[in-house]
C-alpha positions in Angstrom: -0.3 0.0 -0.1 1.4 3.6 -0.8 2.3 5.0 2.4 3.2 9.0 0.2 2.0 11.6 1.5 0.1 14.2 -0.8 0.0 17.5 0.0 -1.3 20.5 -2.6 -2.7 23.9 -3.0 -5.8 24.2 -4.2 -5.9 27.6 -4.9 -3.2 26.8 -7.9 -5.5 24.2 -9.5 -7.3 24.9 -12.2 -11.5 23.7 -12.8 -13.4 21.1 -14.8 -16.5 20.6 -15.6 -18.5 17.9 -14.9 -20.8 16.3 -16.9 -23.6 13.9 -15.1 -26.8 14.4 -16.9 -27.8 17.0 -14.4 -29.3 20.5 -15.1 -26.2 23.0 -14.9 -22.8 21.7 -15.0 -21.0 21.8 -11.8 -17.1 22.7 -11.8 -14.7 21.2 -9.8 -10.8 20.6 -8.8 -10.7 16.7 -8.1 -8.4 16.7 -4.8 -5.6 14.0 -5.7 -6.7 10.4 -3.6 -5.3 7.3 -4.9 -6.2 4.9 -2.1 -3.9 2.2 -3.3 -5.9 -0.3 -2.7 -7.5 -2.2 -6.3 -11.3 -1.4 -6.7 -11.6 1.4 -3.7 -12.7 4.3 -5.6 -12.9 7.6 -3.5 -13.4 11.1 -5.2 -12.5 14.0 -3.4 -13.7 17.8 -5.0 -13.4 21.3 -4.3 -17.3 22.1 -6.0 -18.3 25.0 -7.6 -22.2 24.1 -7.8 -23.9 26.9 -10.2 -27.4 28.7 -9.7 -29.8 26.9 -10.9 -28.5 23.3 -10.6 -31.0 20.5 -10.1 -31.3 16.8 -9.2 -34.5 15.0 -8.8 -35.5 13.1 -5.3 -32.4 10.9 -5.4 -30.4 8.3 -3.8 -26.9 6.7 -4.1 -25.3 3.3 -4.0 -22.1 4.8 -2.6 -21.6 7.1 1.1 -20.9 11.3 0.3 -20.0 13.6 2.5 -20.0 17.6 2.2 -19.2 20.3 3.3 -20.1 24.0 2.6 -17.1 27.2 2.1 -18.8 29.7 0.8 -22.8 30.1 -0.3 -25.6 27.9 0.9 -26.3 24.5 -1.0 -29.4 22.8 -1.5 -29.9 19.2 -0.6 -33.7 19.1 -0.4 -33.6 17.6 2.4 -32.4 21.2 4.7 -29.9 23.4 3.1 -26.2 23.5 4.0 -25.2 27.1 5.1 -21.0 28.5 5.2 -19.7 25.8 7.7 -21.6 23.3 8.1 -21.7 19.8 6.7 -24.0 17.0 5.3 -23.3 13.2 5.9 -25.5 11.1 3.1 -25.8 7.8 3.8 -26.2 4.8 0.9 -29.9 4.0 0.1 -30.9 7.0 2.1 -32.8 9.3 -0.2 -32.9 13.0 -0.4 -33.2 16.2 -3.1 -34.7 17.5 -5.4 -31.9 19.9 -5.5 -32.9 23.2 -6.7 -29.7 25.9 -6.0 -30.0 29.0 -5.6 -26.9 31.2 -5.8 -23.2 29.7 -6.5 -21.7 27.8 -3.5 -18.7 26.3 -3.2 -18.5 23.0 -1.1 -15.6 20.4 -0.6 -17.3 16.9 -1.3 -16.4 13.5 -0.9 -17.6 10.1 -2.5 -16.6 6.6 -1.4 -17.8 3.1 -1.1 -19.9 2.8 2.0 -19.9 -0.3 4.0 -22.0 -2.3 1.9 -18.7 -2.8 -0.6 -21.2 -2.2 -3.8 -18.4 0.1 -6.4 -18.2 3.5 -6.9 -17.9 4.6 -10.4 -14.3 6.8 -10.9 -14.9 9.9 -13.1 -13.6 8.5 -15.7 -15.6 5.2 -15.7 -18.6 7.6 -15.6 -17.4 9.7 -18.3 -16.9 7.2 -21.0 -20.5 5.5 -20.0 -22.4 8.6 -20.1 -20.5 9.4 -23.4 -21.4 6.1 -24.5 -25.2 6.5 -23.8 -25.4 9.7 -25.8 -23.7 8.0 -29.0 -26.7 5.4 -28.6 -29.2 8.2 -28.7 -29.6 8.6 -25.2 -31.2 12.0 -24.1 -30.3 13.5 -20.3 -32.9 16.1 -18.9 -33.4 17.7 -15.3 -31.5 15.1 -14.0 -33.4 12.0 -16.0 -32.4 9.5 -18.4 -34.3 8.9 -21.1 -33.7 6.3 -23.4 -35.3 3.1 -24.8 -36.1 -0.1 -24.0 -34.6 -3.7 -26.6 -38.1 -3.6 -27.9 -38.2 0.5 -28.2 -40.1 1.2 -25.5 -39.4 4.5 -23.6 -37.0 4.1 -20.4 -36.5 6.7 -18.0 -34.3 6.4 -15.0 -32.1 8.8 -12.7 -29.3 9.7 -14.6 -26.7 7.9 -12.0 -28.4 5.0 -11.9 -29.1 4.6 -15.2 -24.9 5.1 -16.2 -24.1 2.9 -13.6 -26.1 0.0 -14.8 -24.7 0.3 -18.5 -21.2 0.5 -17.1 -21.6 -2.4 -14.5 -23.9 -4.4 -16.8 -26.4 -5.3 -14.1 -29.5 -4.2 -12.3 -28.0 -1.3 -9.2 -29.7 -2.7 -6.1 -29.6 0.0 -3.7 -27.8 -1.3 -0.2 -30.0 -1.9 3.1 -30.6 1.5 5.0 -28.4 2.2 7.6 -29.9 5.5 8.5 -33.3 6.7 7.0 -32.4 10.3 6.2 -28.9 12.4 5.8 -27.2 13.3 9.0 -27.1 17.3 9.0 -23.9 18.8 11.5 -23.7 22.3 13.1 -20.1 22.6 14.0 -20.8 26.0 15.6 -22.7 24.7 18.4 -19.7 21.6 18.8 -17.4 22.6 21.3 -13.4 21.9 21.1 -11.5 19.7 23.3 -8.1 19.9 24.4 -5.7 17.5 23.4 -4.1 16.6 26.6 -1.4 14.2 25.2 0.0 16.9 22.2 -0.3 20.5 24.1 -1.4 23.4 21.7 -3.9 21.0 19.9 -7.4 21.2 20.0 -10.0 18.9 17.9 -14.1 19.1 17.3 -15.3 15.8 16.6 -18.7 15.4 15.2 -19.6 12.1 14.6 -18.4 8.5 13.6 -20.8 6.9 10.8 -21.5 3.4 9.9 -19.3 0.1 10.6 -16.4 1.4 8.7 -15.9 4.3 11.3 -15.7 7.0 9.0 -15.3 9.8 10.9 -15.5 14.2 10.4 -14.1 16.1 12.5 -12.0 19.5 12.9 -8.3 19.7 14.7 -6.3 22.7 15.1 -3.2 24.3 15.9 -3.2 27.2 18.6 -0.9 29.8 17.7 2.9 28.9 18.0 1.8 25.0 18.2 3.7 22.4 17.2 2.8 19.1 16.3 5.7 16.4 16.1 5.7 13.9 13.2 3.9 10.9 14.2 2.5 8.1 12.0 -0.9 7.7 11.2 -3.0 4.8 12.0 -6.1 5.5 9.4 -6.6 7.5 6.0 -7.4 11.1 6.6 -8.4 13.5 4.2 -7.2 17.6 5.7 -8.2 20.7 4.4 -6.9 23.6 5.7 -9.9 26.1 5.9 -8.3 29.2 8.4 -5.0 30.0 9.1 -1.7 28.9 8.0 1.2 26.4 8.8 4.4 25.7 8.2 5.2 22.2 6.6 8.1 20.6 5.1 9.8 24.2 5.3 7.3 26.2 3.4 4.2 28.1 4.7 0.8 26.7 3.4 -2.4 28.7 3.6 -6.1 27.9 3.3 -7.0 25.9 0.6 -4.2 23.6 1.6 -4.9 19.8 1.0 -3.2 16.5 2.6 -4.1 13.3 2.2 -2.7 10.7 4.6 -2.3 7.2 3.7 -2.6 4.4 6.6 0.2 4.0 8.4 2.1 7.3 7.0 4.2 9.2 8.7 3.4 13.0 9.0 6.4 15.1 9.5 6.3 17.5 12.6 3.6 20.8 11.5 4.0 24.1 13.5 1.6 27.1 13.6 2.8 30.8 14.1 -0.7 32.3 13.7 -2.9 29.2 14.3 -4.3 26.9 11.4 -7.6 24.9 11.5 -8.4 21.7 9.4 -11.6 20.1 8.3 -10.6 16.4 8.5 -12.0 13.1 7.3 -11.1 9.5 8.4 -11.7 6.7 6.5 -10.6 3.2 8.7 -12.1 1.5 5.5 -9.1 1.8 3.2 -7.0 0.0 5.3 -9.9 -2.2 6.3 -10.7 -3.4 2.6 -7.0 -3.7 2.1 -6.8 -5.9 4.8 -9.9 -7.9 3.8 -8.1 -8.1 0.4 -4.7 -9.6 1.9 -6.7 -12.2 3.9 -8.7 -13.4 0.6 -5.5 -14.0 -1.5 -3.6 -15.8 1.1 -7.0 -17.9 1.7 -6.8 -18.7 -2.1 -3.1 -19.3 -2.3 -3.4 -22.1 1.1 -6.2 -23.6 -1.1 -4.4 -23.9 -4.4 
């Protein structure tokens, strides 16, 4: 498994268009996130959701986390204002989304506890173009195609694309959470880390048997976080302040991907710095399961 830490300044990245059959296109910056685990797809992006973006009421066969940075994000299940976070579990309905005004958000889409495949961006785009070439149309978030005998066939855009790519009917996972979970971080308190002076954390929640964690950690002015080995994969996005890492100053918009068992060099901050974090024990868990399967197969030969 790859243990190289990724650090990028997202302010230097270009936006790309996302073509998914919805009304108006999202633009985004795809943040590097290579799990190193075969078949385990995760996509993290800094997304600009435009005025007029629309999706019908729908659900996913994967998990999603959204953190609104600016503007108000429509979800059809309680809008997410600046600083608010939503966890959208696999199988739970939400929408319709009808975006009023532009918003900017961090969006993570990843395999849920059921293990259903999340299509990569490349798989999505390739299959979308394939369906278009076959004569399909995508209108208001709906795929409008034809059955083999020429009858009309309407489906949610994502469902149609997924089924075409996978070659089977999408079966939604059993619902672990009946509804999305909406979080208001300003109402949570900071907790001092007793083992690491100058560090405070704000834990918002841990979800499903995969123990996906959402929260924040911050370095107080003058604090230093010594080098440490990371147990689980973690996504870190600097939302406030400035930090020093590997001899360089990093500001708001800095993104870290820390793989499991990677050693993070020392972090410090002269003025203070706050990270939004997502912890993903799933990466190491799926890798371990794959190793066990390989070992059992080898032993059976």
